N, C-alpha and C positions, 0 to 999 in steps of 0.2 A: 261849708264843704268846698265851695269854689276856691276859697283861700288855701285850704289844705291841699287841694288838687294842684293848684298853681305852684305851691311850695314843693310838692312831691315832684312835679315835672322839672322844676328848677334844679333840685338836688340830683335827680336822675341824669339830666343833661350835663351837669357839671361832672358827674362821676364817669361819663363816657370817656373822658380824657384823663382819667386818674393816672397818677404816677405808677401805682402798683399794677403790673400787667394782668395779674389774675383777677383784679377787681373789674376791669373794663367789660368783659363778657357778661359778668353778673349784672352790672347796671344796664347793659343793652337788653338783656333778657327781661329784666324788671320793667323797663320802659315799654317793651313790646307787649307785655301782659297788661300794663295800664292802658295802652292805646286800644288793645283788643277789648278790654272791659268797658271803657268809656268811649263809645263811638262818637259822642258829641264833640270830642276834642278834634279840632281841625288839623289835618295832617300837614298842611302847608305852614301853619303857625308853628308847629313843633319843629319842622325842618328849618324855618327861619331862625328859631331860637337856637338850634344846634349850630347853624352857620355863624350866627352872631357870637355865640359863646366860644367857639373854636375857630375863629377867623384866622386863616393861614397867613394873611397879608399883614395883620397887625400884631400877631403873637411874637414874643421874643425868640431869637434864633435857637436858644437851648431848649425851648418848649415846643418846637415845630413838630417833633415826633409825637408828643402827647396830643397836639391839636389834630394832626393827621389821623391818628387812631380815634379821636373823639368824633370826627366827621364820619369816618368809616363805620364805626359801631352805631352811630346815629342812624345811618341809612339801613344798616342791618336790622335795627330795631323796628323801623318803619316797615321793612319787607317781612319780617317775622310776625308782625301783627296781623298780616293777611289783608290789610286795607290798602296797601300801596297800589296794587294793580287796578283798584277800582277808582282811584283819584288820579286823573290824567295829568293834572298840573303838577302834583307832588311827584308823580312818576317821572315826568320830564325833567324836573329840577334835580331829582335824585340821580338820574342817569348822568346829567351834566356834572353834578358834583363828583361822581365816581370817575368820570373822564378826567377831571382836574386832579383827583387823587392819584390817578395812574402815573402821573409824572413824578410822584414821590416814591420811586422804586426802592430807594435806599432804606426806607422804613417799612413800607407796605408790600414791597415786592409785587407779586401778581394777584394779590387779593382783590383789588378793585375790578380787574378784568374778569376774574372768576365770578364775582358777585353780579356783574352785568350779565354774564351768560346765564347765571341762575335765575335772575329776574326775567330775562328774555324768555326762558323756558316756561315761565308761568303765565305770561300774558297771552291773551287771545290774538288771533291773526289780525283782526280788524284794528285792535289797539296798536299792534306793532306797525301796521302800515300807516296809520294816521299820526301816531305820536313818535315812535322810536326810529322808524326807518330814516327819517330826515336827519336826526342828530347822530345816528350811527353810520351814516353813509360814508363818511370819510374813513372810519375804522374798517368798514367792510371793503372799501376800495383798496385799502392798504393791507389786505389779508396776507399777502406774501412777504410782508416785512417782519413779522414776528409770529411765534407759535400761538400767542394769545389771540391776536387778530384773526389768524387762520381758524382757530377753534370757534371764535364768534361767528365767522361766516358759515362754517360747517353746521353748527347748531341751528343757525337761521335757515339754511337750505332744507334741513330735515324737519324743522318745526313749522316753517312758513313757506311751503313750496309754491303757493299761489302768488307770493310777493317776490321771492327771489327766484324768478323764472329764468331760463337760459337767456332770454332777451335782456332782462335787467342785469344779469351777471355780466353780459358782454359790455353793457354801458359802464359797469363798475370797474372791471379790470381787463377788458378787451377780449375775453373768450367766454363762450356760453357754458363751458364746463370747467370744473376745478381740476380733474385728473385728465391731463392730455400730455402729449409728448413735449410740448413747449414748457409746461409747468413742472414736469417731473424733476429736473435738476434743482429747482428752487424748493420744491416740496421735500426733497431728500435732505437739503440743508436744514430746513425747519424741523424735520423729525429728528435729525441728529442733535440739534440744539435742545429739543424737548426731552430726549433720552438722557442727556447729560445733566439737565436741570433737575430731573426727578430720580436720579440713580439711587439716592438714599432711601426713597420710599419703597423700592423693590416692587413696583406695580406698573402696569401699562398706562402711559399718559393718555388722558381722555381725548386729546386732539388726534392721536394716532388711531384710536378705535373709531372715532367719528369719521376720519378720513377713509378708513376701510369701508364703513357703511355707505358713505357718499359714492365711493368708487363702484360699489355694487349697484347702487341706485342709478348711476350714470352708465352702467354697462361697460365700465373700463377696468374691471378687477384684474384681468389678465395683464393689462399694461401696467397697472399699479404694482402688481406682485413681481412680475419679471423685471421690469425696468427700475421701479422705485425701490423695491425691497432687495431682490436677489442681486441685481447689477448696480444698485446704488448703496443702500445702507450696509450690506454685507462687505462691501469693498473696504470700508473703514475698519481696521482691526482694533476695535474698541469694545471693552467688556460691556458697558452700559447699553451700547447700540446693539450688540449681539443678543443680550438678554431681552431687549425690547423686541427684537425680531422673533425670538422664541415665544415670548408672551403674545405677540400678534398672531403667530401661528396657532397657538392654543385657543385664543379668544375667537379666532375666525371660524373654527370648526363648526359651531352651531349655525353659522350664517351661510355656509357654502352649499352649492348643489353637488350632485354626485360627480360630475365632470370636473368641477373646480376643486373638489377634495382630492381627486386623483392627481390633478396637476400639482397641487401644493405638496402632497405627500411624497412626490417623486422629485421635488425641487432641491435647490441648493440650501435652503434654510434647514430642511430636514437633515441633510448631510452634515451641515455645519453643527447642528445640534448633536448629532451622533458623535462627531469628533470631540465636542465639548464633554460629553458623558464619559468617553473613554479616557480622555486626558486629564480629568479632574478626580482621579481615584484617591489622591492623597487626602488625609483626614482634615487638613487645615484649608482646603480649597472649597470655594463656593460650589455647591452642586445644584443644578437646575432640575435634575431628573424628578425629584418629588413634586415640584411645582407643575411640571409637564404632565405627570401622572394625574394630578388633581384636575387639570384641564380636560384630559381624556375621560376621567371618571365623570366629571360634570356633563360633558357632551353626551356620553352613552346613557347617563341617567335621564337626561331630558329629551333624548331623541327616540321617536316612535317608529322610525323607518329602518327596518332590518338591513336594507341594502347599504344605507349610509353608515350604520353601525359596523357592518362587515368590512366596508371599505377602509374605515379608520383603523380597525383592528389589524387588518392585513397590511395596511400602510406602515404601521409602527412595527409589525412583526417582520417586515422585509427591510427595515433599516438595520443593516448588519455590519459588524466589524469582523472582517475575515470569516464570514459565515455565521457568526454568533450574533443574534439580534440584540439591539441595545435595550429594548424593553425587557424588564425583569421577567423571568419565566414564572415567578410566583406573584406577579402583579394581580391585584384584586379587582381590577377594572372590569373583568369579564362577568362579574356578578350582575351587571346591569343589562347584559345582552338579552335580546328577545329570543325565545326558543328557536325560531327559524334561523336567526343570525348565528346562534350558538352551534346549531347543527351544521350549518355551512362552514363555520370557522373550524370546527373539529375535522370535517371532511377535507378542508384545505390543508390543515396541519398534517393529516395522515398522508395526503398526496405529496406534500413537500418532503416528508420523511422518506417516502419510497422513491420519488423522482425529484431530487433537489433541482430547482430551477433558479439559478443565480441571475438569469437575465431579467427576472421580475424584481430582483432585490436591488436596493440602493446600498451597495457594498463599498467599504472604504477601509484603509489601513492607516494607522498612526505612523509618524515618522520613524519611531523606534522599531515598529514592526516591519517597516519597509527595509530597514537596515539588517534585520535578523532573519529574513525570509529566503536567503540565498539557497540553503541546502534543504529546503522543505518542499515536499510535494504539495503545492498550494491548493490544488483542486481537491485532493483527498483530505487535506487539513480543514478546508472550509466545510466539506460534507460532514465530517466527524463532529465539528463544533455545532453545526446547524441541527444535526440529529440529536445531540445531547440536549440542546435547548428545547426542541419539540417534544421529546419524550417526557421531560419534566413539566412542560406546559400542559400536556395532556393529563398527566397524573394530578397536577394542581387544580385542573378544572373540576375534578371530582371532589376535591377538598373545598373548593370555593362555594359560598352560599348561594350561587346562581340557581335559579329554578331549572331543574333538569329531569328528564324522564329516565326510568330504569333502563330502557333500551339503550340510551346514550351512554350511561354508566357502564353497562355490560360491553358495549361496543369498544369503548376506550380500554377497559380492563383486558378484553381479549386481545386487542391490538398490542398492548404493552407486553402481555404474557407471551404472545406468539414470537415477537421479535427479541424477547429476552432469552428464550430457550429453544426456539425452532427456526428453521429456514425452509423455504419451499424448494422442492426439486424441480417442479414444473407448475405452470398455471393450472388452476382447477376452480371451477365454480362451486364445488361442494364446500369449500372452506373460504369464507369471505376474505380472510387475511392473506390467502394465497392466490387470490384472483388477479392481483397485480404483482409482478415481480419487481424487486428493487432495481433501479437503473444501475446502481453501484452496490454490489453485495456488501452486507454488513461484516465488518471484521471483528476480531475477538474483543477489542476495546469497546466497540459499539454494543455488542451483546452484553458485556459486563456492565456498561452504563445503564442499559435498559433493565438489566436484572436488578441493579441497586434501586432504581426508581420504582420498579414494579413492587418490591417489598415495602417501599414507602406507601405506594398506592394500596397495597393489601392492608396495611395498618389503618389507612383512612376508611376502607370498606368495613373493617371490623368495628369501627366506631360510628359508622354512617347511620343517621336517623332514617326511619322508613320513609320512602318517597311515594308520591302519589296522592290523589284526592279522594280515594275510595274510603268507605266507612271502615273497612278492615284495616287499612293503613293508618287511619286516624286512631283506631283502638290500640294498635301496637305502639303508636307514638305516645299515647296516654300512659301506657305501661312502661315507658322509657326503655323499650327494647331496641337494641342497636345491632347492626351487622346483618340484617335480614332484608329480604325483599317484601313486597306487600302481601305475598301469599305465604310468608313465613319461612322461606328457604334461605339458608345461609349463603351469602355472596361467595364465600370461599368454596362452598360445595358446587356452585355453578361453574366456577373456574376449574375445579378438579374434573368435573364432567367434560368440560371443553378440552382439558388436557388429555383425558382418556380418548376422546375422539381423534385428537391429533396423533396420539401414539398408535392408533389403529389404522391411520391413513397411509396409503402408499405414496401420496404426493408430497409429503413433508418429511423432514428428518430432524431429530433432536440435535442440538448443538453438542450436548454430552450424552451420547446414546446409553441407554440402560443395558446392564448385563442381564443375564437370565435370572440371577438371584434378585436383582433390584426390580425387575419386571414382575417377578412372582410376589415380591413384597408389595408392590403397587396394586396388583390384582387382589391380594389378600386384604389390603387396606380398604379398597372400594367395597369389597364384599362385607367387611366388618361394619362399615358405615351404613350400608343398606340394611344390615341386620339390626343396627341400633335404631334406624329410622322407623322400623316396625314397632319399636317399643316406646315411641315418643310420648304418647298420650297417657302413660301410666304414672304411678305415684312417684317414681324416681326420674321424672322428666329432666330435672336439672342435671343429674348425673349423666344422663344419656347425651344431652346437648354438650356438656363439658368434654366427654370422651370424643364426641364427633368433631368438635372444634380442634382438639389436639391431634387427632388422627389426620384430619384434612391438612392441617398446617405442616405436619411432618411429611405428608405425602408431597405437598408443594415443594418442601425443602429438599426432596430427593433430586429435583432438577438443579438445585444450587450446589449442594455438597452431598453427593450420593454416598460416598464412603463414610463420612461422619454421621450421616442421618440413619444409615442402615441399622446400626446397633440399637439406637434409641427407638426406632420404629419397630424393630423386632420385639424388644421388651414391652413396648406399649401395646402391641397386638396381643401378646400373651397375657398381659395384665387385663386388657379389655375382655378377653374370653373368660378369664377367671372371675372378673367382677360381675359379669352378667350370666354366669353359668348357674344352672338350677340344681347343682349337686349340694347335698346337705353339708352344712359347715362342720368341720372336724375340730375337736378340742385341740388347742395349740399347746405344744410343749416347747421347752427352751430351744430344742434343736429342730423344731418344725420348720418347714419351708415358709419363707415370708409370704404373708397374704397379699392380695392385690393392692390394698391400700399402701402397704409399705413399699411395694415395687413402684407404685405411682408416685409416692413421695420422693423416692430416689431419682426417678425420671425427671420430676419437676425441679429438683435441686440441680440436676445436671443442666437442664434447660435455662435455669436462672443465670448460669455462668456464661451463657451466650451473649454476644454483643447486640443481638437483635431486640429492639424495644418491643416489637410485635410478639415475639416468642415469650418474652418475660410477662407481658400483659396477659396473654392468653394463659400462660402457666398459672398466674395468680388467679385468674378467673376460674380455671379448672379446680384449683385448690379450694377456693371458696365453696364450690359445689360439692366437693367430696369431704368437706369438713365434718358433716354429721357422721360419716363412716370412719373417721380417723381413730386409730388405735393408739394405745400407750407406746407401743413399739414404733409406730409411724411418727408420733410426735417426738420421740427420743432422737430419731434420725435428724430432725430439724434442730433440736436443742444441742446435739453434739457439734453441729457446725458453729454454734455460738460459744461453745465452751472454750474459754481462753487457755485451758490446760490441755487441749487436744488439737493443737495446731497441725500435728503431723497427719491428722485425718483429712486435712483439706488439700493435700497435694494434688489430688485428681482434679479438683475444681480449678486450681491454679493453672495446671497444664492446659485445660480446655480454654481458659481465658487467654493465656499467652498465645496459643495457636490462633485464636480468633482475632486477636489484636494485630496479627501480622497480615491479615487479609484486608482488602479494601472495605471500608465501612460503608454501609448502605446509607442512602440519603436521609432516612427517617431517624438515624441514630446519631447524626452529627451534633445536634444540640445537647443530647443527654450526656455526652462525654466531657462536658465542661468541668465537672467536678474532678474527674481524673486528671484533666489538663492542669487544673490549678494545683492539684497535689504534686504533679510532676514538676511544676515550677518550684514549689517549696523544696522538693527533693533535690533539685539541681543545686539549690543553695547549700543543702546539707552535704552534697557531694563535694562542693568546693571547700566547705569547712573540713571535711574528712581529709581532702587532699593536703590542706595546710598542716593538719596534724601529722600526716605521714612525712611531710617534708621536714617537720621540726623534730620528729622522733629520732632517738639515737640509733645508730647503725647496730644491728645485732652482732653478737659475739662470733657467730659462725662466719660471717662475712669478714670480720676483722682477722680471724684466724687464717682464712683462705688467702686474704690479701698479703698477710705476713709471709705465708709459705711461698707465694709467687715471687715476692721481693727477695726472699732468702735464696730461692732457687736461681735467681738472676744475679746473685752476689751483690745485691744493691745495699745490703746492710753491712757495711764495713766500718771499721773503727774510725773515730774522728781523727786520730793521729795519722792514719794512712792516707797517702796521696794517690792511691791506686784508682784508676778510672776504667769504666766499661768501654769496650770497643763498640763500633757502630753496629755490628751484627748482633752482639749481645743486647745492646740497647733496643734494637728493632724487635728482637724476640720478646724482650721484657714488655715492651709497649703492646705487642700483640696479645700476650697472656693477660695483661692488666685489662685491655679492652674487652677481651672475651669474658673475663670475670665480671666486669661491670655490666656488660650486656646481659649476662645470665641473671645478675642481681636485679636489673631493671625488669626482666621478664617476671621474676618472682613477685616484685612489687606490683606490677600490672595485674598479675593473676589474683593477688589479694584484693586489689581494687575491684576487679571484675566480679569476684565472688561476693564482695560487700554490696556491689551494685545489684547483683542478681537477687541477693537476699532482701535488699530494700524493696525491689520491685515486686517480689513475691509477697512481701508484707502488705504492700499497697493493694495488690490484687485480692489477697485474702480479706482484707478489711472491706474492700468494695463489695465482695461477694457476701460478706456477713450483713452489710447494710441492706442488700437486696433480700436476704433471707428474713430479715426483721419484718419485711412486708407480709410474709406468710404468718409470722407470729401475731402481728397486729390483726390480720384478717381472721385468724382463728379466735382471738379474744373478742373481736367484735361480733362475729357470727355465732359463736358457740360459748357465750359468756356463762351459760348455765350448765356447761359440761364439767364433770368432776376433774377432767384432765387439765383444767385451768390451774389447779393447785400444783401440778408438776412444772409449770412454767415459772413460778415465782422465784425459786432459788437460782435457776440459771440466769434469769435477768439480773438478779441482785449480784451474782458473781461477775457478770459483764460490767455492771456499773462500778463495782468495787475495783476491778482490774483497770478499767479506763481511768478512774480517778487517780490511780497511782502511777500511770504510764505517761509516755510522752504526750505533749499537748499540741501536736501538729493539727492542721485543719481537718484532715480526714478523721483523726481520732476523736476530735471534738464533735464533729458531725455524728459520728457513730454513738458517742455517749449521749448527745442531746436526743437523738432519735430513740434510743433505748429508754432513756428516762421519761420521755413523753409518752411512749407506749405503756410503760409501767404505771405512770400516774393516771393518764386519761383513759386508757383502754382496760386497765385492771383495777386499780384501787378506787377510782371514782365512778366506775360503772354502776348503773342502777339495777342491772340484772345480774344475778349470781346463782350458784348451784343451790337447788332446793331439795337435793336427795343426799344428805350427808349423815343420815342416821348411822350407817355402818362405818362411817369415817370419823366418828366423834373423837375417839381416843387418838387417832393419828393427827387430827387437826389441832387438838389441845397440845399435843407434844410439839407440833410444828410452831404453834404460838410461843411456847416456852423457848424453843430454839431461836426464834427470831428476836424475841425480847432480850435474851441473854447475849446474843451477838451484838445487838444495838448497844447494850451496856458495856461490853468489852471493847467496842471500837473506840479508836482515838479521834477519828474524823467525824465531826457532827453531820456533815453533809451526807456521808454514807450511812451513818446511824439513822438518819431521818427516813431513808428508804426502807430499812429493816423494820423500824417502828411502824411506818405506814402500812407495810405488809401485814404486820400483826393485827392492826386495826381492821384491815380488810377481812381477815379470818374471823375476828370478833363479830363483824357484821354478818358474815355467813352463818356462824354458829347461832347467833342471837335470832337470825331471821328464819331458822329452821325449827320445826316442831318435832320433838323426839317421840317415837312410838311408845316409849316406856314412861312418858310424862304423865302426871296425874290429870284428872278431868279438867278441861280448860275452864277458865273463869266464865261466870254467867255474863252474857253480853249486856251492855248498858241499854236502857231504853233509847228509842230512836232519837227523841229530842235531845237527850243528854249526850248521846254519842255524836250527834251533829255539833253540839257545843264544844265537846272535847274529843276531836277525832283521833288524836294520837296518844291518848292516855294509856290505853291497853298495850299499845306497842312499846311505849316507854318502860312500862313495868314488866313486860314479858322478858324472860331470859332465854326462851327457846331451847336449844341444845347446849347452851353455855353452862359450864361447870363454874359457878360463881366463886366458890371457895378456892378452887385451883387457880383461876386467873387473878383473883384478888391478891393472893400471896405473891404471884408473879409480878404484878404491877406495883405492889407495895414495896417490894425489893428494889424495883427500878426507880420508884419515886424517892425512896430513902437514899439511894446512891446519888441521885440528882441533887438532893438537898444537903448532902454531907460531904461530897467529894468535889474539890475545887476543879479538877481537870476532867469532869464527867463529860462524855460526848452527848449526853441527853440535854435537851433544851426545854424551856418553858412552853414553847409553841407545841411541842409534841403532847404534853399533858393537857394543855388547853384543848387541843383537838380531841383527846381521849374523853375529857369530861363533857365537851360540847356534843359529841356524837353519841356518847353512851352515858346518859345521866345516871343510870343504875350503878355506875362505878364511883359516883361521888361519895355516897354514904360510907361504903367500906374503907375509903381512903382518906376521909376527912380527918380522922384522928392523927394520922401521920403528918398531915399538913399543919394541924393546930399545934403539935409539939414543936415544930420548927419556928413558930411565930415568936416564942419566948425562949426556947431551949437552945436556939442556935448560938454557939459561943462566939462565932465571928459573923461579920456582915454577910458573907457569901452563903452562909448556912441558913439564913433566915428566909422565910417565904417571900417570893417576889410577886 
């Protein structure tokens, strides 16, 4: 074993200087493991073996690099074994060897210095004083000659304060402290050097962070920051140095006291960072903002002091570019704020909104902004930008996962609502939002911005999980109920109550005052909601909540678009009264007045055309809750929208959407319009193509005729033999007539272009509306899969699929087709739940199956035929799964043990309501066509699906299959 160990050590020591660079760390690690396992091996003997094998003085010149690495990895192995710090002699010799290796910078760079620092960090203070201090004294004394030596000193000061005392430091380099006025210039040079040497790593050099810690320990942080960083490092216009300063700022946050934080956050580094963020908006430029946000996030997460948290948040919120803070208004760092800090931060934001104080801000302008600010009211401009940021910041706090109380959420919601739609006439303590008047009144633009962000906030409230730690709140969270407070009240209802209070107050006025008719509609809506709340705990609770939500949402929208909302609200109120009236239901005739469900469907369809995501989501939510009451007539209203042959019925929806798109989009709707934007881009290309076509097309005959008449009138068409020429006046008149003719023709061409463009945009809007309506169809199929009305949806969806397959293949059309096909396959054909009450519909469903299979056979496109065939299989499943009232006595059930062994036997043999003779003839004809016609749209996968899902169809159709095995005259007619 001794021989084997010696041989292993020999091979491992040789491998430390291997030519292959990747092998060296492996040999080093293996040697460390051997030394750790066999403690009887003397460390000094291994070190001597390493020095002898990789002797730098005797090795050939071309192998110096390998020998240097052999020595270095040898010391690393001794250190990693964990035994080096225990053996003083080996430790001393290892440090001496590393000092020698430090001269080979061409090969090892700063690796030996870093290793010395790592080893020094592990040794006890007594060992450092007795063993290392002597041999490192020269390196420590020359600390200001290189970043590596400075780092060595800084680590020693922090690790061994008893040895490197001020008295000893003075003996080493002449001053008892590292950070002082005399040393600052040299420290700046060393830090600049460190920044440039590590610029590729994109991290803060260790020496810089250690110098920061030593300056704090010596009580010289203010001197270091102001003279060393702000007046030293920042003076050099260098990217790596600037980024190092930003990283130093972020890394310093957890270490600083409250006063130091305030000093740093109002200093030149912060302003320099802000200018960097504003001037690096181009996509190819390096952006430091995400890295700084990570520093802030880390600080807030690890800080338990609310005051320090608040100071940092306010510090970054007051770094402004012409009034607009550099920190993103949607920044997620607020999620780590303590409740006290969050409450104070919200209070500060509200106060800054009402009384902007730019004296406390670190405001700056870029060079380009300075050039373009001549004709701008800068004070007003700054206030507008700051208020826009604050209102979004407040709205985003509700969306953030930070722990917050209901009172805070309501406080922010009331504040945003008030400044979106109201303004105070005079101060009043009765309304908290009117207790302080704005120092600068809000203009129309500010109200509009607050309005847009408020509706984004309303969307957040509608999906907000229940807040609070009470048992009731926990119970509501378990039920996945959203948009309500812990006591079950809708957030939107609380805001409507607040709005009603404001409307009744003498001290405030609405930005868009209500007319008498609008105020009556408001009062009627509130009364209707109160009536609904009395019925909440009854069987139709879902319907009650749905109507409440929609009524409240429309009531809020009265403040935004009173004229547009009035018609919808009036219909909705009438519909609500009829839906919950106790009058006996009358039998409907064809000319009867539409029921409340039909009216509600029409209202929801009109709301789906709105650009507001919140309205559309609530509309879908309401539809889900009224699905059980949906009638055939109401469903037909939805299906008519999807009918490709009823485009003219969609004009109203198009008009609504066109008008809506002219208005300013609210904040919550920006993301969802990406699909429309992409369609617009595609359409721009189409427009260019159409323009090329128009340029290339021949001039129409009418224009030719008009041109000929103008030329003849000017006597320009003269015989070739004649030398007669027109005089100047005639020529000028002719030019004028020709110019007028061409201008008129250009107008006609432009009018045609505009008409084409209008029709194209209308088509896009219609298609987008249909995609939204598909959501209602999907919701109905999901929630009411056992409703007989499902059968009425099959053919309209098939018509849509068929029409889309044969139309243009632009992106929007493809999206529409994919969504329709997915709904048809997943929500209809593959659903496990289906109608169980089809006894009265047996004849109609059998006829429907015949119709579908025949259409599949007649079709020329296999992909479309597949959908028709799949629909017929869905109806087979429904018929087979139902039991007819006229059916004979059911089969005697199998014994329990046998039924457990064959659980599906009775189900496979049962035919339910299925007329086997009728469907057998139908599918035999389809199978015969598939086996005999070369161009049949039917495929083998369709029949595989039929036989796999309905084994009872195998026996009746097996004869047809057998005939084709031998009777097929040609290869394509034989069974596959």
